[in-house]
N, CA, C and O of each residue as an XYZ file, in Angstrom:
856
protein
N       4.121     -7.441     -1.685
C       3.731     -6.773     -2.768
C       2.041     -7.311     -2.246
O       1.615     -8.388     -1.829
N       1.188     -5.545     -2.600
C      -0.282     -5.610     -2.910
C      -0.159     -5.465     -3.944
O       0.814     -5.046     -4.569
N      -1.852     -6.033     -4.517
C      -2.154     -5.758     -5.635
C      -3.025     -6.235     -6.024
O      -3.040     -7.080     -6.919
N      -4.186     -5.680     -5.282
C      -5.720     -5.436     -6.374
C      -6.227     -6.667     -7.178
O      -7.388     -6.465     -7.533
N      -5.507     -8.501     -7.797
C      -6.055     -8.675     -8.456
C      -6.171     -9.948     -8.582
O      -5.299    -10.642     -8.061
N      -7.196    -10.543     -9.252
C      -7.270    -11.626     -9.360
C      -7.676    -12.417    -10.459
O      -8.798    -12.754    -10.836
N      -6.632    -12.630    -10.865
C      -6.087    -13.896    -11.943
C      -5.382    -14.949    -11.294
O      -4.713    -15.163    -10.283
N      -6.006    -15.751    -12.737
C      -5.694    -17.575    -12.320
C      -4.006    -17.107    -11.536
O      -3.840    -17.185    -10.319
N      -2.825    -16.607    -12.567
C      -1.464    -15.518    -11.930
C      -0.832    -15.689    -10.696
O       0.184    -16.302    -10.368
N      -2.032    -14.701     -9.788
C      -2.389    -14.582     -9.262
C      -2.540    -15.271     -7.953
O      -2.000    -15.145     -6.854
N      -3.411    -16.002     -8.423
C      -3.682    -16.863     -6.648
C      -2.007    -17.797     -6.957
O      -1.231    -17.865     -6.004
N      -1.608    -18.443     -8.307
C      -0.441    -19.575     -7.975
C       0.187    -18.708     -6.591
O       0.160    -19.268     -5.495
N       0.576    -17.740     -6.686
C       2.007    -16.867     -6.671
C       1.027    -16.377     -4.965
O       1.699    -15.804     -4.108
N      -0.165    -16.605     -4.727
C      -0.084    -16.724     -3.575
C      -0.760    -17.734     -2.850
O      -1.285    -17.525     -1.756
N      -0.759    -18.759     -3.400
C      -0.439    -20.089     -2.812
C       0.698    -20.588     -3.021
O       0.957    -21.568     -2.322
N       1.655    -20.181     -3.909
C       2.881    -20.619     -3.558
C       3.917    -20.006     -2.860
O       4.922    -20.508     -2.357
N       3.532    -18.843     -2.900
C       5.166    -17.503     -2.398
C       3.341    -16.810     -0.897
O       2.572    -15.869     -1.087
N       3.359    -17.478     -0.071
C       2.250    -17.264      1.129
C       2.792    -16.227      1.758
O       4.001    -16.369      1.942
N       2.058    -14.632      2.397
C       2.099    -13.443      2.710
C       3.693    -12.597      2.215
O       4.508    -11.746      2.574
N       3.316    -13.720      0.985
C       4.429    -12.700     -0.186
C       3.784    -11.801     -1.562
O       4.400    -10.842     -2.028
N       2.741    -12.173     -1.998
C       1.897    -11.844     -2.085
C       0.118    -11.134     -1.613
O      -0.710    -11.568     -0.813
N       0.090     -9.955     -2.491
C      -1.156     -9.721     -1.843
C      -2.568     -8.934     -1.828
O      -2.474     -8.338     -2.901
N      -3.084     -8.778     -1.605
C      -4.157     -7.713     -1.261
C      -4.168     -6.146     -0.768
O      -4.062     -5.673      0.364
N      -4.384     -5.346     -2.407
C      -4.425     -3.745     -1.408
C      -5.898     -3.582     -0.928
O      -5.853     -2.656     -0.118
N      -7.328     -4.075     -1.041
C      -8.544     -3.749     -1.131
C      -9.357     -2.235     -1.236
O     -10.089     -2.094     -0.256
N      -9.380     -1.722     -1.653
C     -10.317     -0.299     -0.619
C     -11.595     -0.666     -1.559
O     -11.600     -1.378     -2.563
N     -13.058      0.268     -0.731
C     -13.838      0.045     -0.318
C     -14.512      0.228     -1.950
O     -15.652      0.278     -1.489
N     -14.692      0.334     -3.104
C     -14.680      0.048     -4.667
C     -14.785     -1.209     -4.872
O     -15.826     -1.739     -5.262
N     -12.903     -2.272     -4.446
C     -13.129     -3.068     -4.751
C     -13.614     -4.502     -4.120
O     -13.747     -5.693     -4.400
N     -13.815     -3.361     -2.870
C     -14.207     -5.173     -2.064
C     -15.851     -5.648     -2.701
O     -16.171     -6.836     -2.667
N     -16.779     -4.620     -3.249
C     -18.237     -5.255     -4.112
C     -18.022     -5.148     -4.196
O     -17.896     -3.953     -3.928
N     -16.706     -5.944     -5.107
C     -16.476     -7.382     -6.337
C     -14.903     -8.064     -5.954
O     -14.010     -8.161     -6.796
N     -14.814     -8.352     -5.014
C     -13.750     -8.782     -4.910
C     -14.748     -9.674     -3.543
O     -15.647     -9.186     -2.859
N     -14.167    -11.145     -3.495
C     -14.019    -11.915     -2.645
C     -12.634    -12.743     -1.246
O     -12.292    -13.509     -2.146
N     -11.836    -13.112     -0.201
C     -11.479    -12.166      0.634
C     -10.872    -13.367      1.251
O     -10.823    -13.650      2.448
N     -10.381    -14.079      0.149
C      -9.686    -15.654     -0.308
C      -9.310    -16.407      1.164
O      -8.103    -16.340      0.929
N      -9.343    -16.914      2.177
C      -8.266    -17.347      3.433
C      -6.688    -17.240      3.066
O      -5.881    -16.824      3.897
N      -6.313    -17.640      1.777
C      -5.151    -17.383      1.203
C      -4.526    -16.830      1.124
O      -3.323    -17.084      1.066
N      -5.445    -15.011      1.051
C      -5.361    -13.979      0.499
C      -4.478    -13.445      1.599
O      -4.820    -13.972      2.658
N      -3.586    -12.697      1.744
C      -2.946    -11.591      2.453
C      -3.646    -10.120      1.916
O      -4.191    -10.051      0.815
N      -3.577     -9.258      2.607
C      -4.497     -8.133      2.898
C      -3.970     -7.584      3.811
O      -3.225     -7.827      4.761
N      -5.057     -5.933      2.858
C      -4.455     -4.593      3.282
C      -5.587     -3.748      3.132
O      -6.172     -4.112      2.112
N      -6.322     -2.546      3.802
C      -7.336     -2.311      3.377
C      -6.984     -0.697      3.229
O      -6.544     -0.023      4.160
N      -7.149     -0.390      2.418
C      -7.487      1.400      1.878
C      -8.026      1.673      1.904
O      -9.015      0.951      2.029
N      -8.164      2.893      1.837
C      -9.104      4.153      2.311
C      -9.350      4.564      1.740
O      -9.567      5.731      2.066
N      -9.654      4.194      0.122
C      -9.797      5.082     -1.458
C      -9.095      6.424     -1.717
O      -8.578      6.557     -2.826
N      -9.023      7.280     -0.975
C      -8.502      9.205     -0.567
C      -8.039      9.026     -2.411
O      -8.478      9.146     -3.555
N      -7.406      8.830     -1.986
C      -6.488      8.306     -4.531
C      -6.929      7.850     -4.927
O      -6.524      8.130     -6.055
N      -7.696      7.108     -5.072
C      -8.708      6.940     -6.232
C     -10.062      7.781     -6.318
O     -10.665      7.671     -7.385
N     -10.673      8.680     -5.253
C     -10.470     10.065     -5.336
C     -10.768     10.810     -6.011
O     -11.694     11.058     -6.784
N      -9.415     11.415     -5.503
C      -8.325     12.487     -6.323
C      -7.707     11.883     -7.454
O      -7.144     12.428     -8.403
N      -7.873     10.817     -7.244
C      -7.077     10.987     -8.868
C      -8.868     11.753     -9.824
O      -8.886     12.683    -10.630
N      -9.964     11.025     -9.375
C     -10.966     10.869    -10.028
C     -11.475     12.403    -10.167
O     -11.900     12.761    -11.266
N     -11.445     13.259     -9.154
C     -12.241     14.085     -9.069
C     -13.401     13.680     -7.673
O     -13.627     14.609     -6.897
N     -13.742     13.012     -7.539
C     -14.269     12.791     -7.218
C     -14.551     13.320     -5.003
O     -13.728     13.652     -4.150
N     -15.796     13.160     -4.955
C     -15.576     13.697     -3.171
C     -15.283     11.856     -2.640
O     -15.845     10.891     -3.157
N     -14.377     11.810     -1.628
C     -14.387     10.133     -1.304
C     -15.531      9.877      0.161
O     -15.541     10.291      1.320
N     -16.244      9.142     -0.507
C     -16.751      8.023      0.446
C     -16.655      7.938      1.621
O     -15.770      7.177      2.012
N     -17.615      8.758      2.831
C     -16.941      7.833      4.103
C     -17.874      6.733      4.367
O     -17.539      5.839      5.143
N     -19.410      6.721      3.586
C     -19.941      5.174      4.095
C     -19.256      4.395      3.461
O     -18.951      3.356      4.046
N     -19.033      4.487      2.823
C     -18.291      3.000      2.492
C     -17.386      2.842      2.707
O     -17.172      1.795      3.318
N     -16.160      3.758      2.374
C     -15.340      3.336      3.961
C     -15.265      2.445      5.002
O     -14.710      1.353      5.126
N     -16.033      3.228      5.832
C     -16.739      2.340      7.075
C     -17.725      0.040      6.705
O     -17.462     -1.039      7.237
N     -19.250      0.637      5.067
C     -18.828     -0.169      5.133
C     -18.624     -1.371      4.949
O     -19.276     -2.339      5.340
N     -17.178     -1.285      3.993
C     -15.870     -1.669      3.695
C     -15.681     -2.649      4.541
O     -15.962     -3.795      4.191
N     -15.104     -2.351      5.978
C     -14.960     -2.580      7.281
C     -16.218     -3.882      8.076
O     -16.258     -5.072      8.388
N     -16.915     -2.880      8.085
C     -17.807     -4.157      8.460
C     -17.862     -5.538      7.773
O     -18.040     -6.607      8.357
N     -17.626     -5.303      6.007
C     -17.829     -6.700      5.253
C     -16.068     -7.974      5.720
O     -15.775     -9.155      5.538
N     -15.125     -6.246      6.615
C     -14.252     -7.403      6.491
C     -13.999     -7.906      7.322
O     -12.997     -8.612      7.440
N     -15.200     -7.601      8.523
C     -15.228     -8.438     10.231
C     -15.483     -8.955      9.768
O     -14.752     -9.888     10.099
N     -16.345     -9.483      8.706
C     -17.703    -10.761      8.551
C     -16.274    -12.274      8.464
O     -16.094    -13.352      9.030
N     -15.589    -11.457      7.420
C     -14.421    -12.830      6.961
C     -13.838    -13.378      7.758
O     -13.687    -12.931      8.895
N     -13.396    -14.422      7.369
C     -12.701    -15.086      8.469
C     -11.240    -14.390      8.338
O     -10.667    -14.265      9.420
N     -10.395    -13.818      6.960
C      -8.827    -13.315      7.637
C      -9.332    -12.385      7.754
O     -10.348    -12.460      7.063
N      -9.268    -11.202      8.358
C      -8.481     -9.447      9.118
C      -8.168     -9.403      8.338
O      -8.191    -10.196      7.398
N      -7.571     -7.996      8.521
C      -7.118     -7.245      7.488
C      -5.741     -7.301      8.114
O      -5.574     -7.734      9.254
N      -4.198     -6.603      6.913
C      -2.676     -6.524      8.107
C      -2.928     -5.432      9.017
O      -3.152     -5.657     10.206
N      -2.907     -4.376      8.585
C      -4.044     -3.577      8.429
C      -5.020     -2.204      8.031
O      -5.581     -2.454      6.965
N      -5.252     -1.373      8.343
C      -6.360     -0.259      8.087
C      -5.939      0.903      7.173
O      -4.794      0.710      7.584
N      -5.770      2.081      6.193
C      -5.250      3.345      6.024
C      -6.624      3.260      6.343
O      -7.532      2.494      6.022
N      -6.430      5.216      7.757
C      -6.622      5.550      8.381
C      -7.055      6.847      6.848
O      -6.187      7.493      6.261
N      -8.605      6.910      6.522
C      -8.079      8.498      5.982
C      -7.696      9.503      5.787
O      -7.832     10.409      6.609
N      -7.125      9.647      4.692
C      -6.406     10.768      5.029
C      -6.484     11.454      3.332
O      -7.020     10.734      2.490
N      -5.888     12.969      2.845
C      -6.271     13.563      1.892
C      -4.632     13.210      1.462
O      -3.659     12.823      2.111
N      -4.838     13.520      0.170
C      -3.460     13.213     -0.937
C      -3.007     14.961     -0.951
O      -3.741     15.938     -1.105
N      -1.578     14.894     -0.738
C      -0.896     15.901     -1.009
C      -0.961     17.009     -0.029
O      -0.487     18.129     -0.224
N      -1.795     16.487      1.405
C      -2.914     17.469      2.287
C      -2.732     17.584      3.624
O      -3.689     17.539      4.397
N      -1.093     17.795      4.155
C       0.020     17.489      5.564
C      -1.920     17.728      6.652
O      -2.576     16.844      7.202
N      -2.210     19.158      6.549
C      -3.302     19.685      8.093
C      -4.448     18.707      7.993
O      -5.070     18.001      8.786
N      -4.482     19.027      6.293
C      -6.267     17.436      6.770
C      -5.689     16.641      6.757
O      -5.946     16.317      7.916
N      -4.781     15.633      6.322
C      -4.256     14.727      6.598
C      -4.220     14.474      8.247
O      -4.435     13.326      8.635
N      -3.963     15.479      9.185
C      -3.100     15.087     10.506
C      -5.000     15.515     10.870
O      -5.590     14.697     11.576
N      -5.847     16.823     10.336
C      -7.118     16.713     11.208
C      -7.921     15.497     11.290
O      -8.704     15.151     12.175
N      -7.379     14.552      9.540
C      -8.582     13.417      9.972
C      -8.224     12.013     10.312
O      -8.747     10.944     10.628
N      -7.664     12.277     10.202
C      -5.891     11.452     11.757
C      -7.253     11.389     13.076
O      -7.963     10.446     13.423
N      -7.198     12.730     13.525
C      -7.937     12.393     14.986
C      -9.308     12.869     14.719
O      -9.874     13.106     15.786
N     -10.265     13.160     13.393
C     -11.523     12.595     12.891
C     -12.056     10.770     13.215
O     -12.898     10.161     13.875
N     -11.383     10.603     12.643
C     -11.026      8.849     12.731
C     -10.765      7.376     13.281
O     -11.282      6.292     13.551
N      -9.515      8.166     13.251
C      -8.395      6.990     14.635
C      -9.748      6.389     15.418
O     -10.190      5.470     14.728
N     -10.322      6.530     16.268
C     -11.116      5.815     17.188
C     -11.538      5.037     16.562
O     -11.417      3.820     16.699
N     -12.151      5.663     15.706
C     -13.921      4.302     15.172
C     -13.265      3.328     14.142
O     -13.684      2.190     13.930
N     -12.003      3.999     13.418
C     -11.355      2.489     13.355
C      -9.759      1.141     13.879
O      -9.185      0.124     13.489
N      -9.767      2.237     15.059
C      -9.050      1.525     15.787
C      -9.629      0.890     16.521
O      -9.004     -0.127     16.820
N     -11.233      1.046     17.325
C     -12.137     -0.216     16.869
C     -12.512     -1.316     17.311
O     -12.839     -1.901     18.343
N     -12.266     -1.527     15.408
C     -12.629     -2.569     15.269
C     -11.712     -3.175     15.765
O     -12.136     -3.852     16.701
N      -9.974     -3.353     15.520
C      -9.272     -4.074     15.817
C      -8.360     -4.294     15.673
O      -7.696     -4.843     16.553
N      -7.889     -3.987     14.534
C      -6.798     -4.440     13.519
C      -5.620     -3.341     13.579
O      -5.727     -2.149     13.868
N      -4.890     -3.803     13.355
C      -3.269     -2.055     13.193
C      -4.201     -1.621     11.668
O      -4.853     -2.044     10.713
N      -3.462     -0.073     12.584
C      -4.398      1.176     11.552
C      -2.323      2.135     10.638
O      -1.097      2.055     10.716
N      -2.773      2.426     10.359
C      -1.466      2.835      9.409
C      -2.373      4.721      9.015
O      -3.541      5.106      8.962
N      -0.764      5.498      8.795
C      -0.871      7.140      9.326
C      -0.445      6.720      7.550
O       0.212      5.691      7.391
N      -0.754      7.360      6.573
C      -0.472      7.647      5.264
C       0.293      9.038      5.219
O      -0.168     10.012      5.816
N       1.126      9.083      4.708
C       2.420     10.879      5.351
C       2.038     11.482      3.913
O       2.280     10.706      2.989
N       1.743     12.146      3.719
C       2.329     13.054      2.632
C       3.056     14.035      1.792
O       4.232     14.368      1.942
N       2.556     14.293      1.249
C       3.596     15.420      0.612
C       4.052     16.912      1.770
O       3.283     17.820      2.085
N       5.613     16.735      2.235
C       5.503     17.896      3.014
C       6.867     16.589      4.744
O       8.027     16.795      5.102
N       6.007     15.649      5.143
C       5.592     15.041      6.159
C       7.066     14.629      6.218
O       7.886     14.126      5.450
N       7.021     15.124      7.627
C       8.964     14.074      8.448
C       8.168     12.910      9.390
O       6.957     12.739      9.534
N       9.328     12.170      9.982
C       8.467     11.568     11.291
C       7.371     11.883     12.428
O       6.230     11.492     12.674
N       8.299     12.795     13.005
C       7.279     14.472     13.452
C       5.433     13.915     13.914
O       4.650     13.695     14.838
N       5.662     13.945     12.094
C       4.131     14.392     12.116
C       3.344     12.956     11.890
O       2.336     12.919     11.186
N       3.934     11.640     12.610
C       3.489     10.655     12.426
C       2.677     10.564     13.948
O       3.411     10.238     14.882
N       1.604     10.755     14.195
C       0.746      9.601     15.264
C       2.078      9.270     16.042
O       3.184      9.091     15.531
N       1.637      9.210     17.840
C       2.571      7.408     17.937
C       1.281      6.153     17.884
O       1.540      4.952     17.951
N       0.219      6.579     17.784
C      -0.512      5.756     17.994
C      -0.021      4.593     16.713
O       0.205      3.407     16.951
N       0.056      5.081     15.659
C       0.494      4.283     14.197
C       1.195      2.871     14.524
O       2.118      2.627     15.301
N       0.568      2.148     13.806
C       1.202      0.444     13.926
C       1.490      0.726     12.673
O       2.293     -0.167     12.403
N       1.371      1.377     11.720
C       2.192      1.137     10.066
C       2.246      2.646      9.963
O       1.670      3.524     10.604
N       3.112      2.683      8.961
C       3.080      4.160      7.989
C       3.321      3.848      6.768
O       4.158      3.075      6.303
N       2.260      4.724      6.091
C       2.029      4.475      5.127
C       2.183      6.002      4.024
O       1.719      7.125      3.826
N       3.692      4.523      3.327
C       4.180      6.185      2.675
C       3.572      7.077      1.399
O       4.358      7.308      0.480
N       2.308      7.549      1.310
C       1.573      8.358      0.049
C       1.758      9.162     -0.602
O       2.350      8.914     -1.652
N       1.456     10.158     -0.386
C       1.407     11.533     -0.672
C       0.862     11.618     -2.218
O       0.111     10.738     -2.640
N       1.440     13.156     -3.373
C       1.496     13.069     -4.592
C       2.648     13.034     -4.795
O       3.575     13.210     -4.006
N       2.667     12.649     -6.593
C       3.838     12.770     -7.705
C       4.660     13.731     -7.713
O       5.795     13.695     -8.189
N       4.007     14.865     -7.059
C       5.006     16.184     -6.911
C       6.814     16.065     -6.782
O       7.499     15.270     -6.139
N       7.206     17.198     -7.673
C       8.626     16.855     -7.856
C       9.332     15.429     -6.532
O      10.501     15.474     -6.148
N       8.356     14.341     -6.062
C       9.010     13.028     -6.608
C       9.959     13.515     -5.120
O      11.145     13.254     -4.921
N       8.902     14.383     -4.080
C       8.552     13.815     -3.058
C       9.123     12.057     -2.159
O      10.256     11.764     -1.776
N       7.777     11.173     -2.075
C       7.457     10.195     -2.072
C       8.830      9.385     -1.939
O       8.986      8.664     -0.954
N       9.900      9.498     -2.981
C      10.785      8.745     -3.241
C      11.538      9.090     -3.044
O      12.321      8.142     -2.992
N      12.411     10.618     -2.683
C      13.333     10.950     -1.612
C      13.540     11.481     -0.952
O      14.563     12.161     -0.868
N      11.827     11.345      0.544
C      11.631     11.215      1.753
C      11.416      9.621      2.022
O      11.620      9.359      3.207
N      10.961      8.177      1.018
C      11.146      7.245      1.678
C      11.622      6.738      3.162
O      11.173      6.630      4.303
N      12.930      6.473      2.344
C      14.373      5.901      3.496
C      14.053      6.826      4.926
O      14.620      6.869      6.018
N      13.597      7.098      4.708
C      13.840      8.713      6.008
C      13.009      7.385      6.805
O      13.439      6.365      7.342
N      11.251      8.071      6.549
C      10.536      7.201      6.736
C      10.979      5.628      7.731
O      10.672      5.347      8.890
N      12.012      4.632      6.446
C      11.885      3.406      6.753
C      12.763      3.012      8.108
O      12.690      2.075      8.902
N      13.770      4.365      7.975
C      14.984      4.273      9.209
C      14.308      4.104     10.789
O      14.639      3.474     11.793
N      12.732      5.387     10.293
C      12.659      5.866     12.311
C      10.759      4.678     12.094
O       9.789      4.692     12.852
N      10.919      4.039     11.077
C       9.757      3.459     11.575
C       9.473      1.573     11.484
O       9.602      1.027     10.388
N       9.203      0.978     12.374
C       9.637     -0.542     12.116
C       8.444     -1.190     10.390
O       7.979     -1.932      9.525
N       8.576     -0.546     10.804
C       7.239     -1.166     10.047
C       6.226      0.175      8.785
O       5.405      1.003      9.181
N       6.626     -0.021      7.449
C       6.676      0.804      6.087
C       6.328     -0.013      5.599
O       6.648     -1.201      5.582
N       5.217      0.876      4.883
C       4.564      0.441      3.218
C       4.715      2.039      2.279
O       4.580      3.234      2.544
N       4.985      1.405      1.361
C       5.006      2.254      0.253
C       4.520      2.607     -0.775
O       5.493      2.880     -1.478
N       3.180      2.876     -1.625
C       2.210      3.044     -2.531
C       2.702      3.443     -3.430
O       3.466      4.406     -3.495
N       2.029      2.191     -4.963
C       1.982      3.279     -6.234
C       4.226      2.782     -6.563
O       5.286      3.396     -6.687
N       3.613      1.015     -6.545
C       5.016      1.009     -7.088
C       5.424     -0.521     -7.915
O       5.714     -1.669     -7.578
N       5.317     -0.059     -8.673
C       4.159     -0.676    -10.396
C       6.108     -0.847    -11.425
O       6.510     -0.429    -12.511
N       6.778     -1.698    -10.251
C       7.477     -1.894    -11.667
C       9.329     -1.898    -10.679
O       9.774     -1.106     -9.848
N      10.041     -3.377    -11.402
C      11.101     -4.338    -10.626
C      11.971     -2.646     -9.559
O      12.056     -1.985     -8.524
N      12.240     -2.802    -10.502
C      13.762     -2.137     -9.333
C      13.231     -0.979     -8.762
O      14.202     -0.275     -8.482
N      12.001     -0.304     -8.382
C      10.979      0.329     -7.501
C      11.159     -0.477     -6.105
O      11.741     -0.382     -5.025
N       9.983     -1.630     -7.074
C      10.611     -2.813     -6.315
C      11.434     -3.727     -5.059
O      11.096     -4.270     -4.007
N      12.333     -3.601     -5.608
C      13.619     -3.776     -5.336
C      14.379     -2.266     -4.251
O      14.549     -2.400     -3.039
N      14.531     -1.705     -4.574
C      14.785     -0.226     -4.161
C      13.867     -0.743     -2.438
O      14.092     -1.484     -1.481
N      12.928      0.091     -2.846
C      11.882     -0.391     -0.964
C      12.330     -1.638     -0.358
O      12.679     -1.350      0.787
N      12.524     -3.154     -0.615
C      12.803     -4.213     -0.012
C      14.665     -3.989      0.477
O      15.392     -4.762      1.100
N      14.971     -2.575     -0.134
C      16.181     -2.277     -0.094
C      16.611     -1.630      1.569
O      17.408     -1.812      2.490
N      15.232     -0.611      1.080
C      15.149      0.534      2.656
C      13.836      0.106      3.781
O      12.963      0.574      4.511
N      14.596     -1.425      3.173
C      13.321     -1.429      5.261
C      12.124     -1.667      4.610
O      11.800     -2.350      5.582
N      10.776     -1.783      3.593
C       9.632     -1.770      3.821
C       9.182     -2.867      3.899
O       9.686     -3.852      3.359
N       8.116     -2.867      4.617
C       7.458     -4.369      5.042
C       6.827     -4.485      4.060
O       6.856     -5.696      3.840
N       6.072     -3.866      3.051
C       5.669     -4.080      1.943
C       5.328     -2.574      0.415
O       5.820     -1.446      0.442
N       4.876     -2.844     -0.117
C       4.057     -2.254     -1.462
C       2.878     -2.358     -2.070
O       2.112     -3.304     -1.882
N       2.587     -1.115     -3.060
C       1.340     -1.711     -3.522
C       1.536     -1.284     -5.287
O       2.550     -0.930     -5.887
N       0.924     -1.372     -5.501
C       0.705     -1.301     -7.327
C      -0.108     -1.567     -8.451
O      -0.224     -2.778     -8.639
N      -0.580     -1.016     -9.086
C      -2.110     -1.761     -9.920
C      -1.167     -1.834    -11.436
O      -1.781     -2.528    -12.246
N      -0.079     -1.389    -11.907
C       0.489     -1.342    -12.469
C       0.892     -3.050    -13.662
O       0.755     -3.486    -14.805
N       1.446     -3.408    -12.264
C       1.759     -4.946    -12.607
C       1.686     -5.866    -13.407
O       2.696     -6.437    -13.818
N       0.293     -6.234    -13.835
C      -1.000     -6.502    -14.369
C      -1.337     -6.201    -15.544
O      -1.886     -7.095    -16.189
N      -1.109     -4.765    -16.251
C      -1.074     -4.061    -16.873
C      -0.102     -3.339    -17.928
O       0.207     -2.148    -17.902
N       0.401     -4.490    -19.047
C       1.265     -4.423    -19.518
C       1.438     -4.483    -21.114
O       0.378     -4.247    -21.695
N       2.444     -4.725    -21.890
C       2.251     -5.054    -23.478
C       2.544     -6.487    -23.131
O       2.325     -7.293    -22.226
N       3.206     -6.402    -24.409
C       3.211     -8.745    -24.655
C       4.552     -8.483    -24.446
O       5.078     -9.596    -24.464
N       5.352     -7.704    -24.271
C       6.694     -8.734    -23.949
C       7.325     -9.601    -22.463
O       8.432    -10.061    -22.182
N       5.254     -9.505    -21.316
C       5.412     -9.438    -20.742
C       6.954     -8.826    -19.356
O       7.257     -9.558    -18.415
N       7.481     -7.780    -19.540
C       8.205     -7.769    -18.453
C       8.248     -7.808    -17.055
O       8.792     -8.510    -16.202
N       7.643     -7.017    -17.078
C       7.071     -6.253    -15.295
C       7.134     -7.987    -14.651
O       7.978     -8.300    -13.811
N       5.679     -9.414    -15.433
C       5.848    -10.028    -14.484
C       7.001    -11.278    -14.851
O       7.469    -11.826    -13.853
N       7.258    -11.537    -15.550
C       8.751    -12.079    -15.307
C       9.679    -11.131    -14.311
O      10.716    -11.495    -13.756
N       9.193    -10.115    -14.241
C      10.460     -9.343    -13.309
C      10.204     -9.958    -11.206
O      10.681    -10.371    -10.149
N       8.653     -9.349    -12.293
C       7.790     -9.751    -10.108
C       8.156    -11.035    -10.066
O       9.240    -11.042     -9.483
N       7.755    -12.502    -10.459
C       7.933    -13.148    -10.912
C       9.555    -14.696    -10.664
O       9.500    -15.835    -10.201
N      10.666    -13.923    -11.220
C      11.421    -13.640    -10.416
C      11.562    -12.847     -9.344
O      11.889    -13.923     -8.844
N      11.658    -11.956     -8.378
C      11.259    -11.793     -6.977
C      10.733    -12.553     -6.443
O      11.306    -12.897     -5.410
N       9.552    -13.189     -6.718
C       9.120    -14.024     -5.875
C       9.920    -15.297     -5.715
O       9.558    -16.143     -4.897
N      11.034    -15.470     -6.492
C      11.540    -16.675     -6.793
C      13.175    -16.320     -6.484
O      14.157    -16.919     -6.922
N      13.135    -15.220     -5.640
C      14.601    -15.133     -4.991
C      15.620    -15.553     -6.252
O      16.518    -16.373     -6.060
N      15.362    -14.784     -7.853
C      16.230    -14.658     -8.244
C      17.106    -13.507     -8.127
O      16.597    -12.403     -8.322
N      18.065    -13.567     -7.903
C      19.273    -12.238     -8.347
C      17.788    -11.130     -9.409
O      16.782    -11.442    -10.046
N      18.484     -9.822     -9.053
C      18.253     -8.269     -9.910
C      19.205     -8.687    -10.754
O      20.344     -8.694    -10.288
N      19.055     -9.070    -11.960
C      19.746     -8.955    -13.715
C      20.639     -7.017    -13.881
O      21.676     -6.509    -14.307
N      19.702     -6.730    -13.396
C      19.731     -5.233    -13.311
C      20.799     -4.384    -12.252
O      21.530     -3.442    -12.555
N      20.652     -4.974    -11.043
C      20.758     -4.749     -9.628
C      22.733     -3.663     -9.931
O      23.060     -2.998     -8.948
N      23.583     -3.623    -10.970
C      24.272     -2.361    -11.444
C      23.812     -0.885    -11.599
O      24.577      0.071    -11.727
N      22.131     -0.823    -11.563
C      22.143      0.001    -12.053
C      21.287      0.888    -10.835
O      20.229      0.771    -10.217
N      22.298      1.728    -10.892
C      21.875      3.174     -9.587
C      20.339      3.278     -9.572
O      19.581      3.315    -10.541
N      20.028      3.319     -8.175
C      18.162      4.038     -8.498
C      18.584      4.494     -7.264
O      19.295      3.715     -6.629
N      18.264      5.801     -6.655
C      18.696      5.884     -5.133
C      18.606      7.488     -5.129
O      19.300      8.316     -5.718
N      17.380      7.658     -4.158
C      16.872      8.045     -3.987
C      17.127      9.054     -2.417
O      16.961      8.369     -1.408
N      17.459     10.391     -2.174
C      18.134     10.920     -1.611
C      18.794     10.601      0.159
O      18.745     11.161      1.254
N      19.431      9.269     -0.484
C      20.241      9.380      0.078
C      22.413      8.835     -0.335
O      23.278      9.061      0.511
């Protein structure tokens, strides 16, 4: 479970559960994030953040972050090739434009699937499929299992609750990310749920139906 958080509890979990929690680090976070040897991480491209904020995507910042990661002792698990949120054709176009340059860093590359895409849209060169897209008509959760059934390495974006975390695990996703785990009320339910998952405790709400598209 990837979340760019540097609180003490996160570092405790990263030490206790190596390879089970980590960071998804984008260009904006790279400038203020030290890449510790004990923290697994993958690299985002910040396309979703730019789209969410109504900003132009910063290509220079993306490759600057890649250059910084190249100097780190620990290298990223994969890098998300630039995409356009919710836009199938533009995302395919950006893959063609950026793939060779991103691949030249020598790390696995992720193709970010968008609304309306099917497995046949994923380039053969992709090492990881990143299920992104917008939140329109719940496309992501209606289709995530299809990509998991067709590809060995699948990451699902914006997973901010225990039920979706466990669902992602059940359908075979390799990893997820979410920023909401460390932004919650005083009840601490999200943190407790994440701690339970990390320690292999059973889901007390397992009887609840959480099924998209199957």
